[in-house]
N, C-alpha and C positions, 0 to 999 in steps of 0.2 A: 519214252516215247518210239517207238520201234521207227525205223526208215520205213517199214512199208506202212505203218497209219498214216508217214508224215506225207509221204507220196501222194496219200491215196485222200486226204482228208487240204491238199493247199491247189493253188493255181499255181499253173503259169510253169510246172514243174519246177515251184521253188522246192529246198525240205526245210526252210524255216518257214513257220506256220506267221501269219502277219493278224495283228488283232486291233482291233479297232477300241479304243479306252473313249464310251460315251459317257458324257456328263453335261452338270447348269441343269437345263430345262426351266420348264415356264412353272415350275410350283412352288409354292413359299420353302421349302428347303433347298433350294438353290445354291446355298453357300456349301451348305452340309453335303450337295452333289459333288463343290467343288473339293473339298478337303477329303471327304474319301477319296476322289481323283486322286490327291496327291498322295496318296497314300500309297493306292496299287504302284503308282509311274515310278514311285520311289522304290518300292522294291518286286517290280516285277525281274525278271531277265530277260535281259535285254541280245542274251547272247544267246536264245535260245528261240525269241520271239522279232519278229518287225512290232514294232509298236506305234499307231497313230495315233494319238489325243486329238478328240473331236470335243468342243463346248458348244452348248445348246444354249443359246442367247434368250434371256429372258421371254423374248421376242417371238422362240418360236425357229430362228436361224441356225442351221449347222455351220460353223467356225473352224479353220486349221486350229489349234489350241497350240501356245507354247506345251512345252515339257518342264518346262522350271518350276520344281512343285515346289518353292517358295514364293510364287505366284497364287499359288492354292491356299495358302495360310489362312486360320480362323484366329482371330482375337475380338476381344471385349469392343472394341473399336473398329472394327476392320473384318466386314465380308469381304469375300472373295466374287466377283461377280466375272460373267462370260462377256467380254464386249461385243456389239454388234460388228460386220465386217463385210466390208464391199465385194467382198468375194463368198462365197455363198459354198459349201459343202454335201451335195445329193449321195445316196446311193441308187447303184442301178445296176439293174441282172444287164450285161455287155459280152454277145458269142457264149451264154452258158458259164459268165461267170459276174463275180458282182464287185464290182469294180466303184471306185470311188469316183466322182470326178467334180471337180472346181472349177466354177462357172461364175464372171465377173462381166458388169456391165460392157459392150462393143469389143470383147474379145473372143476370141475360138474357145471353147470349156477344156482346160482341159483333165488326161486323165491320171488319174497317181496309183491305178496298178488295184493290185481284186485285191477283197479282202475275205481272209476264213475263216472267225470268228468276231462279234460282234461283245463286247465287255458292258453293258449302261449298267452306270455306277448312276443311276437316276434312282431318287426318294419323292417318292409324295405322284398325284395326279400328271397326267402327261410324261410317264413314266415309269412310273413302277405300278401302274393301273391297268395295264396291257396294254396300253394304248402301242408304245415304242415296241413293243412284241409281237401284236397282231401286224408293223409295221413291215417287220423282218422276216415275218411269217409268210407275207404276199410273195416276199422276194426270196423266196428257201436258203434264208443266210439266217446260218447256226450263228447260236446267241446264250451270253452264260444266261442262268436265274431260272424261274419260273416261265410258263407258259403262258398264253393271254386269260385263259380260265383262272387260274390260283392264283394270278398277279391281281385281277380284277375282284377276286371271293378276297383274299388276302387285303388289298384296300380296303374294302368297304367295309368298315366294323360292325358294320350291323349285318349284312349278308353273311358275315366268317360266322359270329358265332351263330346263324342258323343250320350252317352246314355243321361246324362242331356237335351244335346238339342234334342232328337229327343224325352225325357220327358213335354222339353217345358218349360223347365229354362235359364233363362238369363245366356250368360256364356260372359265372353272377347274376344275380337281375339285374335287369337293365330297360330303358326302353328307345325308341329310335322316335326322332322329330326331324320329319320332315317338313319345306320350306313353308309349305302351304298349312301344313295345322298351328304353327306359330305365328305366322301373319291373323289368318282367320279368327286362330281360337287359342288366343295364349292362356286365356285361365283355362282352358281345359287339358293344355299341357303343363301348369303347374300344378293339378293336382295330382295328374301322372306320378310326378317327380315327387310330390307328398308319400306316396303310398309307397315310393322306394325307402323314404326314410332316410334324415340327412344324417352325415354328410356323403356329397354327390361329386360324381366326376364329372363335369360337361367337356365333352370332347368335339372336334369335325368327325364328319366319321370316314372321311375319305381323306387325312394328311395322318403325317408321321413326325416322327421326333422330337413331339410335347409341343409340336406347334398349336395353339390356343387353347388348349387343354386347363383344367382350374378346378382347383376345390373347392366347391359349397358347403357351408357348414350352417348356413341356415336360408329361408325364403326370400329374406332381403339381397341376399347376392345371387342369388337365380339368375335374373333379367341381365345382366352386365354381365355375367359368366355366358352367357347364352350369345349375347350379343358380338363379345370375343371371338367364339365360336367360330360364328358366321359369318367373318371376314375371311375366313382359312374356306370353308368349306358352307353351303344351307343345310344341308341333311347332317342330324348331329345326332348322336350317342351321349346314353347319358346314363352310367352305370350308379349302381349303390354303390357306399364304401365298403371294403372287404377289410376286416382285422389278419391280416397274415402278414407274411413274410414275402418279399420278390426273389422267385427262384428262377432262373431263365436257363435253356441248355442249344446249344447251338444244333441244329441236323446240318448233314450234307447228304446228299444224293447217293447213292449206291454204287459200283459199275454193273455192268449189262444186266443181270438179274438180278442182282445184290439188291438187299432191302435198305431204306435210310441209313445213314451211319449217325451216333447222337455224340456228340462229351458229355463230358461229368458237368454237371448243372453247375449253376453259377449262384450266388448272392450279392445282390447289387447295395451296398452300405450308403445312402446320404449323410453327408456331415450334417451333425444338428444344429438345428438353431439356424440353418441357412436356408437351407430350402426343405418343404414340406411334401416336397414326393421329387420324383428324378426327372427334374424340366430339363428346358432345353440348354441352360446353360449350365449346369451339371454334365451333363453328356457329351459339350464340346467346348464349353470357354472355359470354364474355372477347370486345373489341372488337377488339386485336392478336392472337389466339392464331395465327388465321389469314388468309391475302392469296389474291387469285387474278389470275393471269396469264390475261390472253385480251387477242388471240389466245392461245396457250400456243406456247413457245420449240418445238416440234419442227418437223420441216421440211414444207416444204408439200404435199405425196406422203402423208404422215399426215393433213395438217388435212383434206385430201379425203375421205380413206378413213375418219377419225373423223366426217365429216356423214354420207356416205352410210350408214355403220354406223348410225351412230343412227334415221338415215330409217328404212330397214330394222327394225329393231325397233320403232320407234311403229309401223308399219304390221301387225309381226308380233304385237303383242298386239294390234291392231286400234282405239289409242288415239286420244284423239278432244280435241279444245280442245290442251293443255301438257303435257308429259312433260319429263325430264333423268335423259338418258341416258347412264350415269359405266361408266369403263372402264380398265385398266391398260394401258399402253404398257412392252413389256419392251424391253431391251435392244439385242434383238435383232432389233426394228422391229415385234413382233406386237403387234394391238388384240384384245385379250379384254376381250367385256364381263363388266362386273359385274351392272348391275341398270339396271333402270330405275324411275323414282319419275313417274307417273301425278297425282299433287299433290305436286311437290318442295315446297321449302321457299319460303317467296314475303314472307315481311319484306325491306324497300329491303337490308336487306345478305346474304341468301340470293345464292346464286350463279347458278340460276334468272334473277330479271332485270336482275342484275349482266354477264353473258352476253348479255344479248340490249340494256341499256345498251350495252354496249360496238361491236356490231352494228348502233347508229344505230337501235333501239325503246327507248325512254325506258319508266320504269316505267311511270306515266300511260296512256304510249301502250298498253302493252302489256295492262294492266286492260280500257281503253275498245278492242281487236280483242276480246279472250277475249270480253267481251261479246258484240259482233258477232256472232262465230261460233256464238255458243246461240243468241241471238234469230234467226239465220236456221238453225239445225239441223231438219232435223223432228225431228218423236214419229214414236213407236213404232219399228219394226221397219225401219232401213238398214241 
């Protein structure tokens, strides 16, 4: 980044941008967000940026968080969590700058200084769904990642599919189930699922990291799977099982007026016999439960098509910054889009940074590029 750009985009005459790394949150993916933050805090260039770790407790309180990445590690027996504090952090606009304020009961609030960009490493509702993005938009604060609408559409698997279909992308058979539909007429829901044919995947409409997802092979297991998903979201999406290989592609916003950039596609291989699909433990807990092949072992024309469709999906929802787009590659060569994640898993072992690393962009370089894009983004309507 040039000296002129630094002076233009930083407050108070500083030549070192201040980045607030925001993580934790109120969703069921709180622990995953903490692990993502550990990865970023361990790789960001502290010589280039002032870094302020800010945790959001499950209560919604913002607190100053330790930068020690060991505190945010994840294991099968330990889930990291941001603890509430007597000292609350807020982001306020004072004198034309975005200031961090720390307030405690019976004490004068303290100013920690201005913030140039927020890196919201939040997964799930109240973070990845446009809510935190709306808060930042209200104060004209620059931030990494998708805006309000793209985040909301990308979080809701139902409306995501509606947008994809409108853009001419092929989606698999599915139904959406609201709370009222399930409570008032569960038999109608069962009949609609039966029309999809088994197996089906029952998913919370607005959750990620495979939280609350179940594969159901017959009617007998449907009700239990629905109730398990409803623990995460009262709105559900139930998808027909698709025979095909799972192919993913990482997308990165282009600079200026350039179109989105795409990585080489990757393929997930889950250890046989341990997991029926790419679930939470395979993603985050067990080191050897899943592996990534990048580039995926598919024909060159299919690779080109995956990259083209991934960029089209990115543009269809109006994404910014980063996204991961997932497809099914069927035995007859069809590419069916599964979903887009506007804040994909971002730990060093997550598929998004791994695909970029295999495409020539390291984890640290990826973090730097995302901050660059955020610092050079217009505020307001764009």
